[in-house]
MISEDO-564576 format. One record per residue: x, y, z negated of N, C-alpha, C in turn. Coordinates in pm, whole numbers, plus 50000, padded with zeros to 5 digits. Each point is the difference from the previous one (the first is absolute). Layout:
BEGIN
XYZXYZXYZ;...
REM end
This chain:
BEGIN
218177293475207498795008149983500105012650086;498875004250052499975011650089500485012449927;500675008850073500445012749945498835009049966;498954999250077498835008649979499354996549867;499825010049913499454997349868498505002149991;499435007550094498555002450000499444996950138;499014991450002499284997050124498505001049972;499325007750081498575002149980499264998450132;498884993149994499144998050116498605005149965;499515009250081498695006049975499064995950113;498954992649966499004995750098498805009249991;499555005050113498845008850003498714992350024;498885006849978498714993550019499724997450148;500675007150089499784998350144501124991050054;499664987750028501004990250040500615002950137;499395009250075500545003350132501395006649986;500265006149883501295006349975500954990149933;501275000850035500994991749935500225004749856;500374990949911500315004249863501165009849999;500005008749900501105009649985501064993649911;501255000350045501114994149926500895011249947;500314999349872500845010049934501114992649927;501255003750023501114993549930501105010249973;500674998449886501115008849965500754993849883;501075006549959500854995249892499945009249879;499644994249886500055007549875501465003249967;500255012249960501355003849960500775007350108;499664997550125500655007450110498975008750073;498884994050039498965007750067499125007649901;499844994349881499085005949902500655000249862;500075011949942500595001949868499145009449917;499984997649871499365009249906501065006449913;499825013149973500935007549917499255005749879;500654999749883499395004449876500825011049936;499325010849959500645010949927499415001049860;500835003249903499555001049862500314987549921;500155001349871500354988849913498764991649966;500224986949995498944990849957500454993149872;499184990749949500264993749872501184990350004;500364995349881501194991749985499894986650072;498824995350031499874987450075500505001450144;500035012350049500425002250138499064993350099;500534996950117499244993150104500544985850013;499204990349962500394986050013499864995750145;500554988450037499774995050136498524998350033;499194996049902498564998550024499385013750027;500385010149921499485013550022500445005350136;501264997550038500495004550130499254993150113;499674987249983499214992950101498635006450016;499385003849888498695006450007500085013350075;501055007749976500185012850071500164997450150;500844990250036500224997050142498724995050067;499254991749928498734995050055499035011550024;499875008749902499065011250013500415009450112;501315002550015500485008350110499744993250134;500134986950004499724992450122498535001250039;499114998549903498575001550027499705014050052;500645010049943499835013950044500405001550147;501134994050038500435001350138499104992150096;499534988649958499034992650082498765008650021;499565006349893498845009050008500235010950104;501165006249996500305010750095500014995050145;500364987450020500114994850135498684994350055;498984999249915498704995250050498915010449984;500385012249961499005010549983499135001750124;500634999850117499265002250125499084988450035;500154988849930499164988350029498615001049939;499855007749894498764999249923498765002950085;500105009150094498845003450083499894990850120;501124996350063499964992650126499964984949982;500714994949900500084985549982500254997149853;498955000949922500084998949855500774987449959;500985001349910500764988249959499114989549935;500034987950053499204989149946500784991649900;501314999550015500854992349909501445004950015;500695000849887501405004150001500834988949936;501004995350072500884989549950501375006049972;500454998749877501285005849959500924989049947;501164999050059501054991049952501205008749967;500514998749875500985009649953501004993549905;501255003750014501034995249908500055009049876;500194993649884500125007149873501244995249925;500335007349896501114995849913499564988849905;498745001349949499484990449903498604995350044;499904992750109498664995850046499294990849902;500744993049914499364990949904499175007349896;500215013249986499195007749905498565001650048;499814997550129498675002150059499224986849998;499374997649887499164988149983498745001350084;499244989350005498715000550071499115011049943;500035001549868499175010349936500435013850045;501315002450009500505013150043499605002850145;500164990250086499675002050141498505002350017;499174992949924498565002350009499645014149957;500655005149895499745013849956500445009950107;501154997450061500495008550108499044999950118;499574988350041499064999050112498695007149969;499534998949877498765006749961500155015150010;501145005249952500235014450005500045005050144;500724992950087500135004450139498674998950075;499204989949967498714998950067499065011249955;500075003849873499205011449954500385012650077;501295002150021500465012150066499645000650147;500114988750070499825000450144498904991550057;499254993049913498934991050046500534989550098;501284996549984500644990750092500734989349919;499804987150030500734989549928501474999550041;500854996949904501444998850021500444985749968;500784994150089500714987549972501445003749967;500484996049884501305004649951500874988249964;501235000250050500964989449973501335006349966;500464998049876501295005249958501044988950001;501225003550040501094990450002501265006549946;500974992249962501255005249946500905004950113;501065007049962500995004150100500305014750005;499215008649934500255014350008501285003649924;500885007250065501275004149939500105015249983;498925007050024500025014649991500275004549858;500715011149986500315005349867498745005249932;499974998849868498925006049922500165015250007;498915007650016500125014650007500795005749883;500905009350030500825006149896499105007749903;500354999149872499195006749900500845002749876;499525009449920500675003749875499074996849884;500574994449894499214995749884500275009249880;498975001249916500165007549876499324992549887;500455002649878499444992949884499395009349896;500195013050016499585009549896498485001449992;499324999350114498555002650002499214987149981;498845001549938499044989049987498765003850079;499684991950099498875003050090498874990149976;498785005249984498854991349979499154998550125;500145009350095499184999450121500715006950116;499674995250119500525005850124498835006150076;500245011550063498945007550065500375002650144;499164995750092500225003150141499765014850023;500965006450067499955014550016500415003850141;499025003350082500255003150141500285014750024;499535008649909500035014350025498715004950062;499004991050011498685003950046499175005649885;498805004550032499165006549899499614990549888;499584987850032499534990949897501134995749906;501164996350057501094995749913500515011649915;499945012350053500405011649921498995002849890;498714998650030498995001249894500274989749890;500344987850042500294989649902501205003649914;501065005050063501195003849924499695011449903;499155009250040499615010949911499324994549875;499094990550019499294994449884500924991549913;501134995350054500934991649925501135007849933;499975012950007501115007949945500334996449855;499024997449912500374996149863500754986749993;499904991950105500674987050003501205000050094;500505011650035501075001050100501254992549959;500365000349871501254993749957499984984850017;498844994049990499904985450009499474995450136;499915009350096499504996950133501095002550103;500124991150098500965001950108499255001250132;500215011050070499395002050131500794992350106;499274994150094500614992750111499425005250130;500875003550094499565006050125500664993250120;499285000250110500574996850131499935012850081;501055002950075499965012650074500574998350140;499515008650087500605002050131500565014350004;499105009849983500455014049995499535007149873;499404992449905499425006449881500955000149881;501264997050019500944998549890500035012249909;500225011750055500125012149919498685003849935;498904998050070498685002849943499744991249879;500284987150012499784990949888500845004149879;501265003350023500885003949890499545013149935;499595009650083499575012849946498774998249912;499024992450047498774998149923500294992549870;500834989550008500334992449879500685008949897;500955008150044500725008949909499065010349938;499115005750081499085010149950499064994449894;499774986950004499084993749905500724993549883;501335001549993500744995149886500414985450005;500004994150121500404986150015501474999150042;500644989049962501314996850055499854998350151;501055002850074499954998550146499494986150037;499124999150098499444987050037501034990750062;499794987149987500734990450083499465001350141;500845004150092499575002650137500614989650094;499154993250071500404989950097499855005650141;500924996150087499875003350141500414988050084;499575000050122500224988650089500925004150115;500914991050033500845001850118499674988950099;499555004050117499584990650105500865002850123;500784990150041501005002150104499494997350141;498854993750014499494996650132499015010750048;499384997550114499025009550053498825001349904;499525012149979498855001649910498754993850059;499064996949913498734994750047499225010650076;498984995950076499275009450084499045009049924;499804997549872499065008449926500375000749854;499195007249925500225001149857499434987849929;500534997349882499524988849921498745004149926;498994991550001498785003149928499624989349898;499764988050046499254990449920500814992849893;501254996650025500754991849906501045007549917;500125012950021501125007149938499915000649847;498804998849945499895000649854500704988449933;500144988750070500754988949944501445004349972;500585007950090501355005149979500065008849875;499075009449989500025009349887499874992549867;499084990549994499804992649876501194991049969;500614994350104501194991649978501145008349943;500205012150051501075008749950499745003749854;498745002749968499655002849860500244987749913;499674988250055500154987749923501434996949963;500925001550094501404996649969500615010349905;499575012650007500485010049904499454996849861;498724996549992499414996249871500724988049941;500304989950083500704988149953501385003649945;500645009950057501345003849951499955005149857;498835005349957499835005149864499164990849912;499654988450052499114990849929498635006149975;499635009750081498655005749992499044991350081;498754999649960499034991450067498735007550040;500075013250001498855008250039500425009650111;499225000250107500195009250112498745008350014;500155013050011498885009050025500065004950143;498884998950070499875005650135498765008650002;500195013050013498895009549994499435002350140;498714997350016499325002250128498535002549972;499455010750058498585002949979499154988150043;498864998449934499174988150020499434998550139;499765010950071499434999050134500954992550092;501295003149993500974992850083500414986749937;500104999649867500464987749935499044988450021;498725002750003499034989250020499974995050144;500525008050093500094995750139498664998050067;498975006949954498664998550058499875009350120;499834994750120499925008650119498645006850011;499945011950056498715006650019499144993250105;500614992050085499264992150099500654986350009;499234989350018500574986550005501014998150113;500005009050098500904998650114501415005249970;500165006749886501305004949960500714989649915;501334999550012500814992149909500845009549917;499695000749873500725009049910501274993249948;501025008049976501174994549932499634997049855;500694990449940499664995649864501255000549912;500735011050009501305000849935499945000649849;498855003349942499875000049854498744992449959;499634990250079498774992549976500134991649873;498964999649917500114992549874500264985150020;499504994150107500304985950025501464998250043;500535009650071501424999650033500845000349872;499645008749908500735001049875500004986849924;498874993050001499944987149932500934989850066;500014999750133500844990450072501485003049979;500395012850004501405003649981500434997449855;499135002649905500324997049860500244985049981;499204991850066500194985649996501354996250060;500365006150113501274997150065501175003649908;499965011849940501095004249912500094991149876;498864995549950500014991349883500694986950029;499874995150124500674987550039501495002450023;500345010550073501405002550034500835004249879;499425008349914500795006249893499554996049859;498974991849989499474995749871499295011649928;499304996649897499285010249923498625002550056;499255008549930498655003650041500025014150058;499875001050131500105012850069498635006650015;500005013249996498795007850024500325011050102;499165001350100500085011250094498705007649988;500085012549960498825007549959499885012850081;498785003050041499695012850064499065007849908;500525009249919499145007649908498965008750069;500165002250131499085008750074498944992050079;499874987249974499164991450084498555004850006;499465005649894498595004149999499835015150017;501075006850043499935014550017500105003950147;499285010650036500195006150131501295008149997;500435004550117501225008250005499805013049924;498825005950008499745012449926500124997549851;499514988849954500094996749857501454997849958;500804994050088501424998349971500685013649980;499705009250089500605013349992499535007249874;498724998849966499495006649880500674994749874;500184986849993500674994349884501455004749991;500665001050115501395004850000500065014649955;499095008250051500015014249965499715002249852;499244990949938499695001449858501124994849911;500984992850061501084993949923501215009349988;499995011350071501085009849989499455013550040;500825010150006499545013050046499364998550138;498715003250014499314997550127500665006950120;500465012249983500645007050112501284993050043;500794995249904501234992950033499694986850067;498974992949948499614987450061499605001950146;499195010050027499555002350137501145004750089;500965007349945501165004250079500814987850044;500184990549909500734987950035499224991450100;498704998749976499174991750090499945005950140;500095013250011499985006350132501224996150083;501074995649933501224996250071500034985250038;499034992349954499954985850031499564997850145;500264988150050499714996850140498994988750009;499045001650090498904990550010499744995450143;500075009250095499534997750137500754988650070;499244991550069500604989250080500905005650110;499655011550054500685005550117500845012349968;500425001449874500635012449956501155004250090;500894990850033501195003750077499854997250150;498854995850040499764997050141499665012850075;500204999650132499625011450083498674997750071;499304989249959498694997450060499164991649904;498705000350023499034991449933499144993950110;499254989649972499104994850103499085010850055;500185003250124499155009950063500635013650022;501195002549945500555013350019501395001849942;500515012250014501335003549952499925005249857;501175000049934500075004749863501395005349972;500085010049913501305005249960500624990949896;501224995150022500674991949898500115007749868;499704993149890500055006449869498685005649954;499035000850090498675005149966499044988249981;499314998849886499024989349985498925000950107;499594988550051499055000250111498615004449957;499564996049880498675003749953498914990250036;500294990150087498934991450050500214985249972;501194996049955500204985949965499334997249866;499844987349967499324996449876500675006349877;501344999149984500615006449883499765015049993;499995006750115499745014449999498565003049959;499074992050048498595001949963499844998749849;500604989649942499884998049856500725011049922;501185004050048500765010349930499215013149994;499315003150109499295012850004498885000449896;499424988549966498964999849896500585003049862;501334998349986500655002049870500805013049993;500635003550112500825012250006499515007850123;498935007849986499305005350118500685011550072;500795008049933500485012550060501374998350063;500094990950095501254997850072499785001850149;501095002050074499925002150144500204986850073;499224998150106500074987950081500045003750148;500554991150080500035002150144498595000750058;499154990949954498614999550047499085001549879;499115009750008499175003749885498644993450008;499744990449911498734992950002498845008249944;500265012349958498885008849967499365005750127;500664998550112499475004850128499184988950065;498815003450045499124990150062500644993950125;500795007950072500604994850123500974988649970;500675000449885500924989449960499224988149945;498995002849920499184989149945499364991750111;499575006650107499274993250106500914994150108;501285003949998500914994950102500134984749989;500004993250115500004985450001501184994149925;501185006050015501204994549935500345007349871;500015013250004500395007649881499044997349883;498754998250030499024998449892499634985749968;500754990250051499634985949984499964995849853;501055002949924500044996049859498935007549920;499845012950028499005007949930498614994350020;499634997450126498644995350028499764986049942;501024991650002499844986649943499695001049851;500745008349929499745001649857498675007149975;499685009650083498735007049983498834990350009;499984991750101498904990650018499894990349883;501164994849955499984990449889499595006749870;500535011949973499735006549873498585005349991;499395003350114498575003549999499194987949951;500354988250047499304988049955500234997549852;501225002849954500294998649858499125009449919;499865012350046499135009549930498554995249998;499554994450110498624995250007499774987849913;501084993349958499844988649909499655004549860;500185012949973499635005549871500754993149886;499264996549896500594993349884499824984950005;499554994850113499714985850012501224992750054;500694992949913501244993350040499764989450107;498844993549995499704989550098499935005850141;499485012250014499955006450132501415003150048;500845004849909501395002750036500704987250043;499764989249926500644987250032499664995650142;498775002650045499584996050134500725007850109;500575011749964500735008250098501424995150020;500504992349906501434996550000500314989050100;501135001350070500494988750079500524989149906;500364988850058500444988749918501155003749908;500925008250050501175003949920499585007449873;498955008050010499525007149883499234991149906;499224990950055499234990949914500914990749921;501124996150059500944991349929500595006749876;500055013350002500525007149884499034999549883;498734998550031498975001249897499244987049975;500534988750048499324987449972500354995449859;499534988349961500174995549862501464998549960;500854996450097501424998349970500835011850050;499335011150030500675011450060500775008349901;500505011550048500905008349922499335012549944;498795002850044499285012049957498554996549971;499435007149907498564998949979499295007550112;498884994650045499265006550108499625014249963;499595002249875499615013549957501175009850011;501214995349967501185008750010500315003450145;499874990050087500265002350143498965009550058;498754998149960498915008750047500245014449954;500365001649873500265013449947501145006750074;501064992450028501155005450072499575006050134;499224992650077499625004850133498905010449995;499174999849898499035010949985500725013149970;501014999449913500775012149971500725005150125;500574990650075500705004050123499035006050101;498804994450009499005005350093499675014549967;499825002949871499725013749960501165009250037;501244995849967501175008250028500185002350150;499764989950077500165000750146499025010350058;498724998749962498995009150055500265014449956;500435001649876500305013549949501195006050073;501044992150018501225005050064499755004550143;499264991850074499785002850142498695007450026;499435005549891498845009150007498824994050073;499624988249952498874992850058498894999849896;498865005350033498895000849905499194987150004;
REM end
């Protein structure tokens, strides 16, 4: 059998380009590290396989980021060695394929085979605590708002984080809110980094890490806090492709996958699904001393380009939020009195072709939402297919709830950016 444990072929929509080939070895080229104690079940070979698979998908994502604009991936073929490939029944693979297609709008052909000899990630087990739920905790504003609202349940909740440079921030916020230190995962990648940042598939990694920690405690509930505007993945224009990292259909597919791999009835819940970011912040501020809540939220990180020295169209100071990416636009509607590299209260920034792109896209869409008034049918006609699928008969949200969510956001957006 070949030494290479991961082989991936990515075919683009433009056949003039050759397929992209990605190959590496699990355990030498790619490793996951875990800090903090988990439950007495530890990490089984099946759980370790899920971690390695999710890390592999993350790295594939990083290596095709530059393709999305020039040669959109039409199909991804993954052949991978695992420790326990027999655990992956047809039902499990179908759930996995459904989740990945939701995230990237791209079909995956997946073939698992035996032969992986990589060590299971080192971990420490404890038996004293009883955990009923696991909570994804990035150190961003939404996950911190969620942790604030969960303070009465801190003893029975375990935070799970993935970090690159946010390790100390995550620990500080968790400690300030009365939680045990989070289980923090990090990735070690020995080969050349991908040409861009990961966008579309990375949530599979985060949910997989939460899943294996929950399994270690026999917990079957995962909470992922994300404001409804981003969680629903509805783009302001049909030409945009939004990330779907907390999409309700993704949660259903991943819950199905975990139910097959680990048994039991799994639930992945986003308590903020019908709330705007401003509403998330308001609920958090009402759950503890408001000044303390806002002090902690001011330290959270949101901007896509926070540590970069540039944004599309210009330069930026590393460590300064850009103010113009989608997360910054939404954050400003909830936490308005912060400093940004580019100020969207200035007409020159709003009108700039690149700096104001996200702002103008949302402005145009939200004006139409306002004009729909209280008529849900008019709002439904504004939605792209991705939005309509959320509100159909078998969907995850009632149309009235989705309409209310975007009407509230429209009001907050216009008020924040001083548009009459």
